[in-house]
C-alpha positions as CSV (number, residue, x, y, z in Angstrom):
1,X,0.0,0.0,0.0
2,X,1.1,3.6,-0.6
3,X,2.1,5.5,2.5
4,X,1.9,9.2,3.1
5,X,3.0,11.7,5.7
6,X,-0.5,12.2,7.0
7,X,-1.5,11.2,10.6
8,X,-2.8,7.7,10.9
9,X,-5.6,7.1,13.3
10,X,-5.3,3.8,15.1
11,X,-7.9,2.5,17.5
12,X,-7.4,-0.4,20.0
13,X,-10.3,-2.6,20.9
14,X,-9.6,-4.0,24.3
15,X,-10.4,-3.9,28.0
16,X,-9.0,-0.7,29.6
17,X,-8.5,0.7,33.1
18,X,-10.3,1.0,35.4
19,X,-11.1,-2.6,34.5
20,X,-8.7,-4.7,36.5
21,X,-7.1,-7.2,34.1
22,X,-3.7,-7.8,32.5
23,X,-5.1,-7.0,29.0
24,X,-6.3,-3.6,30.1
25,X,-2.9,-2.7,31.6
26,X,-1.2,-4.0,28.4
27,X,-3.3,-1.8,26.2
28,X,-2.8,1.3,28.3
29,X,1.0,0.8,28.4
30,X,1.2,0.2,24.6
31,X,-1.0,3.3,23.8
32,X,1.1,5.5,26.2
33,X,4.3,4.2,24.6
34,X,3.0,4.9,21.1
35,X,1.9,8.4,22.1
36,X,5.4,9.2,23.2
37,X,6.5,9.0,19.5
38,X,6.2,12.3,17.7
39,X,4.1,12.5,14.6
40,X,2.4,10.0,12.4
41,X,0.3,7.8,14.7
42,X,-2.7,9.1,16.7
43,X,-4.2,6.5,19.1
44,X,-7.7,5.9,20.5
45,X,-9.2,3.2,22.6
46,X,-12.5,1.4,22.3
47,X,-13.1,-0.1,25.7
48,X,-14.7,-3.5,26.1
49,X,-17.1,-2.7,29.0
50,X,-18.7,-5.0,31.5
51,X,-20.2,-2.3,33.6
52,X,-17.1,-0.1,34.1
53,X,-17.3,3.7,33.9
54,X,-14.9,5.5,31.6
55,X,-13.9,9.1,31.9
56,X,-10.8,9.1,29.8
57,X,-10.2,11.2,26.7
58,X,-8.4,8.3,25.2
59,X,-11.6,6.2,25.1
60,X,-13.5,7.1,21.9
61,X,-16.2,4.5,22.4
62,X,-17.3,1.6,24.4
63,X,-18.4,-1.9,23.4
64,X,-20.9,-3.6,25.7
65,X,-19.2,-7.0,26.2
66,X,-22.4,-9.2,26.4
67,X,-24.7,-7.2,24.1
68,X,-24.6,-8.7,20.6
69,X,-26.2,-5.6,19.0
70,X,-23.4,-3.5,20.4
71,X,-20.9,-5.2,18.1
72,X,-22.9,-4.2,15.0
73,X,-23.4,-0.7,16.3
74,X,-19.6,-0.4,16.9
75,X,-18.8,-1.5,13.3
76,X,-21.1,1.2,12.0
77,X,-19.5,3.8,14.2
78,X,-15.9,2.8,13.2
79,X,-16.9,2.8,9.5
80,X,-18.2,6.3,9.8
81,X,-15.2,7.6,11.8
82,X,-11.7,8.7,10.7
83,X,-10.1,5.5,12.1
84,X,-7.6,4.0,9.6
85,X,-6.8,0.8,11.4
86,X,-8.4,-1.2,14.2
87,X,-6.2,-3.3,16.5
88,X,-8.2,-6.0,18.3
89,X,-6.5,-7.3,21.5
90,X,-7.9,-10.8,21.6
91,X,-8.3,-12.9,24.7
92,X,-10.9,-15.6,25.4
93,X,-13.4,-14.3,28.0
94,X,-13.1,-10.7,26.9
95,X,-15.8,-10.7,24.2
96,X,-19.4,-12.0,24.5
97,X,-21.0,-15.1,23.2
98,X,-19.7,-18.6,23.0
99,X,-15.9,-18.4,23.2
100,X,-16.2,-14.7,22.3
101,X,-17.9,-15.3,19.0
102,X,-19.8,-12.0,19.1
103,X,-16.6,-10.5,17.7
104,X,-17.7,-12.0,14.4
105,X,-20.6,-9.6,14.2
106,X,-18.1,-6.7,14.3
107,X,-15.6,-8.3,11.8
108,X,-18.1,-9.1,9.1
109,X,-19.6,-5.6,9.1
110,X,-16.3,-3.7,9.4
111,X,-14.9,-1.7,6.5
112,X,-11.6,-0.8,8.2
113,X,-8.5,-2.9,8.1
114,X,-7.8,-5.0,11.2
115,X,-4.7,-6.2,13.1
116,X,-5.3,-8.9,15.7
117,X,-2.9,-9.2,18.7
118,X,-3.2,-12.6,20.3
119,X,-2.9,-12.9,24.1
120,X,-3.8,-16.6,24.1
121,X,-2.9,-19.2,21.4
122,X,-4.3,-22.7,22.3
123,X,-2.5,-25.7,20.6
124,X,-5.6,-27.8,21.2
125,X,-8.7,-25.5,20.9
126,X,-12.3,-26.6,21.0
127,X,-14.2,-26.4,17.8
128,X,-15.6,-23.0,18.7
129,X,-12.3,-21.6,20.0
130,X,-10.7,-22.5,16.7
131,X,-13.5,-21.1,14.7
132,X,-13.4,-17.7,16.5
133,X,-9.6,-17.3,16.1
134,X,-9.5,-18.6,12.5
135,X,-12.2,-16.1,11.6
136,X,-10.2,-13.3,13.2
137,X,-7.0,-14.5,11.4
138,X,-8.8,-14.6,8.0
139,X,-10.1,-11.1,8.4
140,X,-6.9,-9.5,9.7
141,X,-4.2,-8.0,7.5
142,X,-1.7,-9.0,10.2
143,X,-1.8,-11.2,13.3
144,X,0.6,-10.3,16.1
145,X,1.8,-13.0,18.4
146,X,4.2,-12.5,21.3
147,X,6.1,-15.8,21.2
148,X,7.8,-17.4,18.3
149,X,6.7,-20.9,19.4
150,X,3.1,-20.0,18.5
151,X,3.8,-19.4,14.8
152,X,3.5,-23.0,13.7
153,X,0.4,-23.4,15.8
154,X,-1.2,-20.4,14.1
155,X,-0.4,-21.8,10.7
156,X,-1.2,-25.5,11.3
157,X,-4.1,-25.3,13.7
158,X,-5.8,-22.0,12.7
159,X,-4.9,-21.9,9.0
160,X,-3.4,-18.4,9.3
161,X,-1.1,-17.5,6.4
162,X,2.5,-17.3,7.5
163,X,2.9,-14.0,5.7
164,X,0.4,-12.4,8.1
165,X,2.1,-13.4,11.3
166,X,4.3,-10.9,13.1
167,X,6.2,-11.6,16.3
168,X,6.4,-8.6,18.7
169,X,7.2,-9.4,22.3
170,X,5.1,-8.5,25.3
171,X,6.2,-5.1,26.6
172,X,7.5,-4.3,30.0
173,X,7.9,-1.0,31.8
174,X,11.1,0.6,33.0
175,X,11.6,2.3,36.3
176,X,14.8,3.5,38.1
177,X,14.8,2.0,41.6
178,X,17.2,1.6,44.4
179,X,19.2,-1.7,44.6
180,X,17.6,-4.8,45.9
181,X,19.4,-4.8,49.2
182,X,18.2,-1.2,49.9
183,X,14.6,-2.1,49.0
184,X,14.7,-5.2,51.2
185,X,16.0,-3.1,54.1
186,X,13.2,-0.6,53.8
187,X,10.6,-3.3,54.0
188,X,12.1,-5.2,56.8
189,X,13.3,-8.1,54.6
190,X,17.0,-7.4,54.9
191,X,17.9,-10.9,56.1
192,X,15.4,-12.8,53.9
193,X,15.4,-14.7,50.6
194,X,12.3,-13.3,48.9
195,X,10.4,-15.5,46.4
196,X,7.5,-13.8,44.7
197,X,4.5,-14.5,42.5
198,X,2.1,-11.8,41.4
199,X,-1.1,-11.5,39.4
200,X,-4.8,-12.2,39.6
201,X,-5.3,-15.4,41.6
202,X,-7.0,-18.4,40.1
203,X,-6.7,-22.2,40.4
204,X,-4.8,-22.4,37.1
205,X,-1.8,-20.6,38.7
206,X,-0.8,-23.7,40.7
207,X,0.0,-21.7,43.8
208,X,-0.6,-24.6,46.1
209,X,2.5,-26.3,44.6
210,X,4.5,-23.2,45.2
211,X,3.5,-23.2,48.8
212,X,4.3,-26.9,49.2
213,X,7.7,-26.2,47.6
214,X,8.4,-23.5,50.2
215,X,7.8,-26.1,52.9
216,X,10.8,-28.0,51.5
217,X,12.9,-24.9,50.9
218,X,12.7,-23.6,54.5
219,X,14.2,-26.8,55.8
220,X,17.5,-25.7,54.4
221,X,16.8,-22.0,54.1
222,X,14.7,-20.9,57.1
223,X,15.2,-17.3,56.2
224,X,12.9,-17.6,53.1
225,X,9.6,-15.7,52.5
226,X,7.2,-16.3,49.7
227,X,5.1,-13.3,48.7
228,X,1.8,-14.1,46.9
229,X,0.8,-10.7,45.5
230,X,-2.6,-10.1,44.0
231,X,-6.4,-10.3,44.5
232,X,-8.6,-13.1,43.3
233,X,-9.6,-12.9,39.6
234,X,-13.0,-11.2,39.4
235,X,-14.5,-14.0,37.3
236,X,-13.3,-16.6,39.8
237,X,-14.6,-14.5,42.7
238,X,-18.0,-14.1,41.1
239,X,-18.4,-17.8,40.5
240,X,-16.6,-19.3,43.5
241,X,-16.0,-16.5,46.0
242,X,-12.7,-16.7,47.8
243,X,-12.7,-20.5,48.0
244,X,-9.3,-20.9,46.3
245,X,-7.6,-18.2,48.4
246,X,-9.0,-19.8,51.5
247,X,-7.7,-23.2,50.5
248,X,-4.2,-21.6,50.0
249,X,-4.4,-20.0,53.4
250,X,-5.5,-23.2,55.0
251,X,-2.6,-25.1,53.3
252,X,-0.1,-22.4,54.5
253,X,-1.3,-22.8,58.1
254,X,-1.4,-26.6,57.9
255,X,2.2,-26.8,56.7
256,X,3.4,-24.4,59.5
257,X,4.4,-21.7,57.0
258,X,2.6,-18.7,58.5
259,X,6.0,-17.0,58.9
260,X,7.2,-18.0,55.4
261,X,4.2,-17.3,53.1
262,X,2.6,-13.9,53.0
263,X,-0.5,-12.9,51.0
264,X,-0.9,-9.3,49.8
265,X,-4.6,-9.2,48.7
266,X,-4.8,-6.3,46.3
267,X,-4.7,-5.4,42.7
268,X,-1.1,-4.0,42.3
269,X,-0.3,-0.9,40.3
270,X,2.5,-1.1,37.8
271,X,4.8,0.7,40.2
272,X,4.0,-1.8,43.0
273,X,4.6,-4.7,40.6
274,X,8.0,-3.4,39.6
275,X,8.9,-2.5,43.2
276,X,8.3,-6.1,44.4
277,X,10.0,-7.6,41.4
278,X,13.1,-5.5,42.0
279,X,13.0,-6.5,45.7
280,X,12.7,-10.3,45.2
281,X,15.4,-12.9,44.6
282,X,13.4,-15.4,42.6
283,X,10.2,-15.0,40.7
284,X,8.0,-18.2,40.7
285,X,5.3,-19.2,38.2
286,X,4.1,-22.7,39.0
287,X,1.3,-22.6,36.4
288,X,-0.6,-25.7,35.5
289,X,-1.2,-25.4,31.8
290,X,1.6,-26.4,29.4
291,X,-0.2,-24.6,26.6
292,X,0.1,-21.0,28.0
293,X,1.6,-19.1,25.1
294,X,2.0,-15.7,26.9
295,X,2.3,-14.5,30.5
296,X,2.4,-10.8,31.3
297,X,3.7,-11.6,34.8
298,X,6.6,-13.6,33.4
299,X,7.4,-10.9,30.9
300,X,7.5,-8.3,33.7
301,X,9.9,-10.5,35.8
302,X,12.2,-10.9,32.8
303,X,12.1,-7.2,32.2
304,X,13.3,-6.7,35.7
305,X,16.1,-9.1,35.2
306,X,15.0,-11.6,37.9
307,X,15.9,-15.3,38.1
308,X,12.7,-17.2,37.3
309,X,11.7,-20.7,38.5
310,X,8.8,-21.9,36.4
311,X,6.9,-24.9,35.2
312,X,7.6,-25.5,31.5
313,X,4.6,-23.9,29.8
314,X,5.3,-22.7,26.3
315,X,6.1,-19.1,27.1
316,X,8.4,-20.0,29.9
317,X,10.3,-22.4,27.7
318,X,10.9,-19.6,25.2
319,X,11.9,-16.9,27.7
320,X,13.9,-19.0,30.1
321,X,16.1,-20.8,27.6
322,X,19.9,-20.2,27.4
323,X,20.4,-20.2,31.1
324,X,17.9,-17.4,32.0
325,X,16.0,-19.4,34.5
326,X,15.1,-22.9,35.7
327,X,12.2,-25.1,34.7
328,X,10.5,-27.5,37.2
329,X,8.1,-30.2,36.6
330,X,4.3,-29.5,36.5
331,X,2.4,-30.2,39.8
332,X,5.7,-31.2,41.5
333,X,6.6,-29.2,44.6
334,X,9.8,-31.2,45.1
335,X,11.0,-30.3,41.6
336,X,10.1,-26.6,42.3
337,X,11.9,-26.7,45.6
338,X,15.0,-28.3,44.1
339,X,15.2,-25.4,41.5
340,X,14.7,-22.7,44.2
341,X,17.4,-24.3,46.4
342,X,19.8,-24.5,43.5
343,X,19.5,-20.7,43.0
344,X,19.8,-19.9,46.7
345,X,22.8,-22.3,47.1
346,X,24.7,-20.9,44.1
347,X,24.8,-17.0,44.3
348,X,27.3,-16.9,41.4
349,X,25.0,-18.8,39.2
350,X,22.1,-16.7,40.3
351,X,24.0,-13.5,39.2
352,X,24.8,-15.1,35.8
353,X,21.1,-15.9,35.3
354,X,20.1,-12.4,36.3
355,X,22.5,-10.9,33.8
356,X,21.3,-13.1,30.9
357,X,17.6,-12.4,31.8
358,X,18.2,-8.6,32.0
359,X,19.8,-8.7,28.6
360,X,16.6,-10.2,27.1
361,X,14.5,-7.8,29.2
362,X,16.1,-4.8,27.5
363,X,14.6,-5.9,24.2
364,X,11.1,-6.0,25.8
365,X,11.0,-2.5,27.1
366,X,7.8,-0.7,26.0
367,X,9.7,1.9,24.0
368,X,11.3,-0.9,21.9
369,X,8.0,-2.8,21.6
370,X,6.1,0.3,20.7
371,X,8.6,1.1,18.0
372,X,7.9,-2.2,16.4
373,X,4.1,-1.6,16.4
374,X,4.8,2.0,15.1
375,X,6.7,0.7,12.1
376,X,4.0,-2.0,11.4
377,X,1.2,0.6,11.5
378,X,3.0,2.9,9.1
379,X,3.7,0.1,6.8
380,X,0.1,-1.0,6.7
381,X,-1.9,2.2,6.7
382,X,-2.6,3.7,3.3
383,X,-5.2,6.1,2.1
384,X,-8.0,3.6,1.5
385,X,-9.9,2.1,4.4
386,X,-11.1,-0.8,2.3
387,X,-7.8,-1.6,0.7
388,X,-6.5,-3.4,3.8
389,X,-9.2,-6.0,4.0
390,X,-8.0,-7.5,0.8
391,X,-4.4,-8.0,1.8
392,X,-3.3,-11.5,2.6
């Protein structure tokens, strides 16, 4: 397509703060990073709403998540606007209908070219999950994935043309903070080994295995504290209340770990997340699903140059290769404990892993990630709204 020096108007369809979810934070960070560039890209947000109130000039429109007619109305509004390109941030559970299939109402009535950014890529989807993502892929001029190991899955499972697929990593913020020892001292942790996990809490996070692992670790390293940072996922809380958190608390007490496991029950700001990551010695992700293609929390930990101990889900395998962390077996607290103890017993190896991780983290800073999106948008946006829908 022919490019010009005019301003391109790019809209992002996504959840957005004040909604408390990782996708909302991701979109806000990306938009803010793009807006830091001078010139040719002007960003707007279309917020996927489930009852939230938006009073933000960045939000040009709202999509009512579970109202099918809202998707058709939004297509009409976008077609009549000055939007040159729509970026759909896709995650199952964000859009209404079966497996989010209401998004099809928007796609089939839209006259503006679309990029889809994928936050979940399932190697073994249900029929409906595959149908939804394949439909998005067919309608998009580009499909952005955050991990190289998903490229073959997108081609072989979802029939997405290889030429459409772009790999742009998950972005991470940058903050200047005091050294770890100083941060520990300020928080009363000066003599402790700090293990941390953050994010919205749900059974799929496998935190019970992390707690059981700590019971083994403290036998050799009694000065260890495991911080579990985050509130219960809103969807889990609506369906099950605080059952999972209460089971974790009961397990902690039963194992005699009340002085070694601490729950911080709140939705953390980006500043708080980075603060705790910079303070910790090891970041732990004992997730249960081997198919998890992206993890924003793991990306943040890598961005902060922290040693990571993780179960070997897809994204962890990709980010923690080349000596950047340690992979433990799924649902195996002894394996997790063995990895943690190796790091604590070998400070020189820990430092080597941190340096390798920090080097990768530098490539994931938002300013670098936003530059990749910026170049992609400029390459794809021409003068004709309809032109983009025919590109394969």
